C-alpha positions as CSV (number, residue, x, y, z in Angstrom):
1,M,104.7,67.8,144.8
2,K,102.6,70.6,143.3
3,V,99.8,71.3,145.7
4,A,96.8,73.6,145.0
5,V,94.4,74.8,147.7
6,V,91.2,76.0,146.0
7,G,89.1,78.4,148.2
8,V,92.3,79.2,150.0
9,T,91.0,82.6,151.4
10,G,88.0,81.0,153.2
11,M,87.8,79.8,156.8
12,V,88.5,76.2,155.9
13,G,91.0,77.1,153.3
14,Q,93.1,79.0,155.8
15,V,92.9,76.0,158.2
16,M,94.1,73.8,155.4
17,C,97.2,75.9,155.1
18,R,97.9,75.6,158.8
19,V,97.4,71.8,158.8
20,L,99.7,71.5,155.7
21,E,102.4,73.3,157.7
22,E,101.9,71.4,160.9
23,R,102.0,68.0,159.2
24,N,105.0,68.9,157.0
25,F,103.2,67.9,153.9
26,P,105.7,67.6,151.0
27,I,105.2,70.6,148.9
28,T,107.7,71.7,146.2
29,E,105.2,74.2,144.6
30,F,102.2,75.8,146.4
31,I,99.3,77.1,144.2
32,P,96.8,79.1,146.2
33,S,93.6,79.6,144.2
34,A,90.2,81.3,144.8
35,S,87.4,83.2,143.1
36,E,88.2,86.2,140.9
37,K,87.6,88.7,143.7
38,S,90.5,87.1,145.7
39,V,93.0,86.9,142.9
40,G,96.2,88.9,143.7
41,K,95.7,88.7,147.5
42,E,98.5,87.2,149.5
43,V,98.3,84.1,151.7
44,M,101.1,82.6,153.8
45,L,102.5,79.1,153.9
46,N,105.6,78.0,155.8
47,G,106.6,81.7,156.3
48,K,106.4,82.6,152.7
49,A,103.8,84.8,150.9
50,Y,102.0,83.5,147.8
51,K,99.7,85.4,145.5
52,V,96.3,83.9,144.9
53,V,95.7,82.9,141.3
54,S,92.5,82.2,139.4
55,M,91.1,78.7,138.8
56,E,92.1,78.8,135.2
57,T,95.7,79.7,136.1
58,A,95.8,76.9,138.7
59,I,94.6,74.3,136.2
60,S,97.2,75.4,133.6
61,M,99.9,74.8,136.3
62,Q,98.8,71.1,136.4
63,P,99.1,70.5,140.2
64,D,99.6,66.9,141.4
65,I,96.8,67.4,143.9
66,A,94.1,70.0,144.5
67,I,92.3,70.3,147.8
68,F,89.0,72.1,147.3
69,S,87.0,74.1,149.9
70,A,85.1,76.4,147.6
71,G,81.5,75.2,147.6
72,G,79.5,72.7,145.6
73,S,78.8,74.7,142.5
74,T,82.5,75.7,142.1
75,A,83.6,72.1,142.7
76,K,81.2,70.8,140.0
77,E,82.5,73.3,137.5
78,F,86.2,73.1,138.2
79,A,87.1,69.8,139.8
80,P,86.6,67.8,136.5
81,K,88.8,70.4,134.7
82,F,91.6,69.8,137.3
83,A,91.1,66.0,136.9
84,A,91.3,66.3,133.1
85,V,94.9,67.6,133.4
86,G,96.0,64.8,135.7
87,T,95.3,66.4,139.1
88,T,93.9,64.4,141.9
89,V,91.1,66.4,143.6
90,I,90.0,66.1,147.2
91,D,86.7,68.0,147.5
92,N,85.3,69.3,150.7
93,S,81.9,70.2,149.3
94,S,78.8,68.0,149.0
95,A,79.0,68.0,145.2
96,F,80.3,64.4,144.7
97,R,79.7,62.7,148.0
98,M,76.8,60.5,146.8
99,D,78.2,59.8,143.3
100,E,78.6,56.0,143.0
101,D,81.9,56.3,141.2
102,K,83.4,58.8,143.7
103,P,84.8,57.4,147.0
104,L,83.7,59.1,150.2
105,I,86.6,58.8,152.5
106,V,87.4,59.0,156.2
107,P,91.0,57.5,156.5
108,E,90.5,55.8,159.9
109,V,87.3,54.2,158.6
110,N,87.3,53.3,154.9
111,I,90.6,54.2,153.3
112,G,90.5,50.8,151.5
113,D,87.7,52.2,149.3
114,L,90.3,54.5,147.7
115,K,91.8,53.2,144.4
116,P,94.6,54.6,142.2
117,E,92.2,55.5,139.4
118,H,90.1,57.8,141.5
119,K,90.7,61.4,140.4
120,I,88.0,63.1,142.4
121,I,87.7,62.1,146.0
122,A,84.9,63.4,148.3
123,N,85.5,64.6,151.8
124,P,82.4,63.9,153.9
125,N,80.3,66.4,155.9
126,C,82.0,67.5,159.1
127,S,79.3,66.1,161.4
128,T,79.5,62.8,159.6
129,I,83.3,62.5,159.8
130,Q,83.6,62.7,163.5
131,M,80.7,60.3,164.1
132,V,81.8,57.5,161.8
133,V,85.3,57.6,163.3
134,A,83.7,56.8,166.7
135,L,81.1,54.4,165.3
136,M,83.1,52.2,162.9
137,P,85.0,50.1,165.5
138,L,81.7,49.6,167.4
139,H,79.9,48.6,164.2
140,K,82.6,45.9,163.6
141,A,82.3,44.6,167.1
142,Y,78.6,44.6,167.7
143,G,76.8,45.5,164.5
144,I,74.9,48.8,164.4
145,Q,71.1,48.6,163.6
146,R,69.8,52.1,164.3
147,L,71.2,55.6,165.1
148,I,69.3,58.5,166.6
149,I,71.5,61.6,166.2
150,S,71.3,65.0,167.7
151,T,74.0,67.5,166.7
152,Y,75.1,70.8,168.3
153,Q,77.1,72.4,165.5
154,S,79.4,75.3,165.8
155,M,78.5,78.4,163.8
156,T,82.0,78.2,162.2
157,G,80.5,75.5,160.1
158,T,78.6,78.2,158.3
159,G,81.7,80.2,157.7
160,V,83.1,83.7,158.2
161,K,79.6,85.3,157.7
162,A,78.2,83.5,160.7
163,V,81.1,84.4,162.9
164,K,80.8,88.0,161.9
165,Q,77.0,87.9,162.8
166,Y,77.8,86.4,166.2
167,E,80.5,89.1,166.9
168,E,78.1,91.9,165.9
169,E,75.4,90.5,168.1
170,L,77.8,90.0,171.0
171,H,78.5,93.7,170.9
172,G,74.9,94.7,170.8
173,Q,74.8,95.5,167.1
174,K,72.3,94.4,164.6
175,S,73.9,92.4,161.8
176,E,73.5,94.0,158.4
177,N,74.2,90.8,156.5
178,P,73.3,87.9,158.8
179,A,74.1,84.3,158.0
180,Y,71.0,83.1,159.9
181,H,67.3,84.0,159.8
182,Y,67.5,84.5,163.6
183,Q,70.0,85.8,166.2
184,I,72.7,83.2,167.0
185,F,74.2,85.0,170.0
186,Q,72.6,83.3,173.2
187,N,70.5,81.2,171.0
188,C,70.2,77.7,169.4
189,I,68.7,77.3,166.0
190,P,67.3,73.9,164.9
191,H,68.0,74.6,161.3
192,C,71.3,73.6,159.6
193,D,71.2,74.1,155.8
194,V,67.9,74.2,153.9
195,F,64.8,72.2,154.5
196,N,63.8,69.3,152.3
197,D,60.2,68.2,151.4
198,N,60.3,65.6,154.2
199,G,60.8,68.2,156.9
200,Y,64.4,67.3,157.5
201,T,67.3,69.7,156.6
202,K,70.0,68.8,154.1
203,E,72.5,68.6,156.9
204,E,70.3,66.0,158.7
205,M,70.0,63.9,155.6
206,K,73.7,64.1,154.9
207,L,74.1,62.3,158.3
208,V,71.7,59.6,157.0
209,H,73.1,59.0,153.5
210,E,76.8,59.6,154.0
211,T,77.0,57.3,157.1
212,K,75.4,54.5,155.2
213,K,77.9,54.9,152.3
214,I,81.0,55.2,154.5
215,L,80.1,52.3,156.8
216,G,79.1,50.3,153.7
217,D,75.7,49.3,155.1
218,N,72.4,50.5,153.5
219,S,70.3,48.6,156.0
220,L,71.2,51.0,158.8
221,R,68.2,52.9,160.2
222,I,69.2,56.5,160.9
223,T,67.4,59.7,162.0
224,A,68.9,63.0,162.9
225,T,68.2,66.5,164.2
226,A,70.9,69.2,163.6
227,V,71.1,72.3,165.7
228,R,73.3,75.4,165.2
229,V,74.8,76.7,168.5
230,P,76.8,79.8,169.4
231,V,80.1,77.9,169.8
232,L,83.5,78.4,168.1
233,G,85.4,75.3,169.1
234,G,83.7,72.5,167.2
235,H,80.7,70.2,166.8
236,S,79.1,68.0,169.5
237,E,76.8,65.0,168.9
238,A,74.6,63.0,171.2
239,V,74.2,59.6,169.5
240,N,71.9,56.8,170.5
241,V,73.2,53.5,169.1
242,E,71.2,50.3,168.9
243,F,73.3,47.2,168.3
244,K,72.5,43.8,166.9
245,H,74.6,42.1,169.6
246,D,74.9,43.1,173.3
247,F,78.0,44.8,174.6
248,D,80.0,45.0,177.8
249,L,80.8,48.7,178.6
250,A,84.3,48.0,179.8
251,E,85.1,46.1,176.6
252,L,83.4,48.8,174.5
253,R,85.6,51.5,176.2
254,Q,88.7,49.4,175.5
255,I,87.7,49.1,171.8
256,L,87.4,52.9,171.5
257,S,90.6,53.5,173.4
258,N,92.5,51.3,171.0
259,S,91.0,52.8,167.8
260,P,93.0,55.3,165.7
261,G,92.0,58.9,165.8
262,I,89.9,58.6,169.0
263,V,90.5,60.1,172.5
264,L,88.4,58.5,175.2
265,M,87.3,61.1,177.8
266,D,84.8,59.1,180.0
267,D,85.4,59.6,183.7
268,I,82.2,61.1,185.2
269,N,83.6,60.8,188.7
270,N,86.1,63.5,187.9
271,N,83.8,65.4,185.4
272,V,85.9,64.3,182.5
273,Y,84.0,64.3,179.2
274,P,84.5,65.9,175.7
275,M,83.7,69.6,175.1
276,P,84.2,71.9,172.1
277,L,86.7,74.0,174.1
278,L,88.9,70.9,174.6
279,A,88.6,69.8,171.0
280,Q,89.4,73.2,169.4
281,H,92.6,73.2,167.3
282,K,93.0,69.4,167.7
283,D,92.7,66.7,165.1
284,E,91.3,63.8,167.2
285,V,87.7,62.8,167.8
286,F,86.8,62.9,171.5
287,V,84.3,60.4,172.9
288,G,82.7,60.2,176.3
289,R,79.4,60.0,178.4
290,L,79.2,56.3,177.5
291,R,76.2,54.6,179.1
292,R,73.5,52.1,178.5
293,D,70.1,53.2,177.3
294,E,68.0,51.9,180.1
295,S,64.9,52.1,178.0
296,Q,66.1,49.9,175.1
297,E,68.1,46.6,175.0
298,K,71.5,46.5,173.4
299,T,71.6,50.3,173.1
300,L,74.3,52.8,173.9
301,N,74.3,56.6,174.5
302,M,77.5,58.4,173.6
303,W,78.8,61.9,173.2
304,I,81.2,62.8,170.3
305,V,83.1,66.1,169.9
306,A,85.6,67.3,167.3
307,D,86.9,70.5,165.7
308,N,84.8,70.8,162.6
309,L,87.3,72.9,160.7
310,R,90.1,70.5,161.3
311,K,89.1,66.8,161.5
312,G,85.7,67.8,160.1
313,A,87.2,69.3,157.0
314,A,90.9,70.3,156.6
315,T,92.7,67.5,158.5
316,N,90.6,64.8,157.0
317,A,91.3,66.0,153.5
318,I,95.0,66.3,154.1
319,Q,95.1,62.8,155.7
320,I,93.7,61.5,152.4
321,A,96.4,63.4,150.5
322,E,99.0,61.9,152.8
323,Y,97.8,58.4,152.0
324,L,98.0,59.2,148.2
325,V,101.6,60.3,148.6
326,K,102.5,57.3,150.7
327,K,101.1,55.0,148.0
328,G,102.9,56.9,145.3
329,W,99.7,57.2,143.3
330,L,99.9,60.9,142.6
331,Q,103.3,60.8,140.9
332,Q,102.4,57.7,139.0
333,L,99.1,59.0,137.6
334,S,100.3,62.5,136.9
335,I,103.2,61.1,134.9
336,E,100.9,58.9,132.9
337,T,98.5,61.7,132.2
338,K,101.0,64.4,131.5
C-alpha cells in the first residue's frame, strides 16, 4: 500500500502520521509531500525518517491513496492530478465538500454513501464531524427538525500560526504575525473564518450545509454561532435539538451509549461531563449535559466535545482509508487504472 500524506509538515499532517502509526495502517511505501518550501525536510513515521517530496514527485510515484491536509486551493489544483493517475484522495479541506459528485463522509454516520468509483472523498469540517456522530443515532430515533448550535473552538483549528500567537501573548509579547485580528490569550473571539454577506461566518455556514448533506436531510433547520477560544485540547459544542417525536431521556442516553464512536459522560451528581482536556489525544466523541429544554417541547440540550485535530480531521480521514482497504477498492481501482 503506497500512502501519501500531502501537507505532512502542518499541524494536522503531523497528527495524521501519528494516527497512521497508532492504528497500524498497512503501509509498504510512505510518500510525505508538502509545498516547495518544505521539500527536503525530514518527517518520521514508525521510527523511520522520510524526506518530504514535491507534489509533482508524489503524483509521479502513483500512490494508492493520498490523504490531503494542505488547504483548499492546493486540493483543487492537485487532488484531480492524483486521481488521474489512479490515486484515491481523501481531502481534509473544504474544496470538494459540497460537490454533488463527491461524498462527504463520517464513517460512523454515512459510510454507505461511499462507492468504489469515488476517487476524491471529502472529509467534513471538524466541528461538523463531532456533531453528526452524536446526532445521527438521535435523528434515526426521533427525527431532528431544528438545530441551534454554539461552538467553542480550539485555536489549534486555525493552525500553528494561532498557537504561536497564543504562546507569545501568554508570555507578554506582542505577536508580530498574528493569526487573529484580536488577542486570543484570555479572550473569546466570535469570528471563525471569514464573514459572508448574510452576517454568518463560513465556519457557521459549514455547520448548516455539511450537516444537511451528511444526514441526508435538506429539510433540517439549522443556525450556528462559532467562537474561537484559547483552548488546546479540542472543540466543544452546545447544541439545542428539536425533534419531531418526543423522547425519554433514559432511552436517549442508552441510544448514545450503544452508538459507535461515542463516549457518554453524563453524571452531573459526580461532576462528570465532557471537557477538551479529557478529549485531547483521543479519537472518540464525548457527549454529556443531556437535559430537556424546558422552554420548548420535544427539545434537548446537549454538550459535545472532541479533539479537532484527531476525530475532527486526521482520525476521520484515516478511518475512511481503513474502510477502503477493508473493501479492497484501492488495489482493485489502482490496478485497473495503472
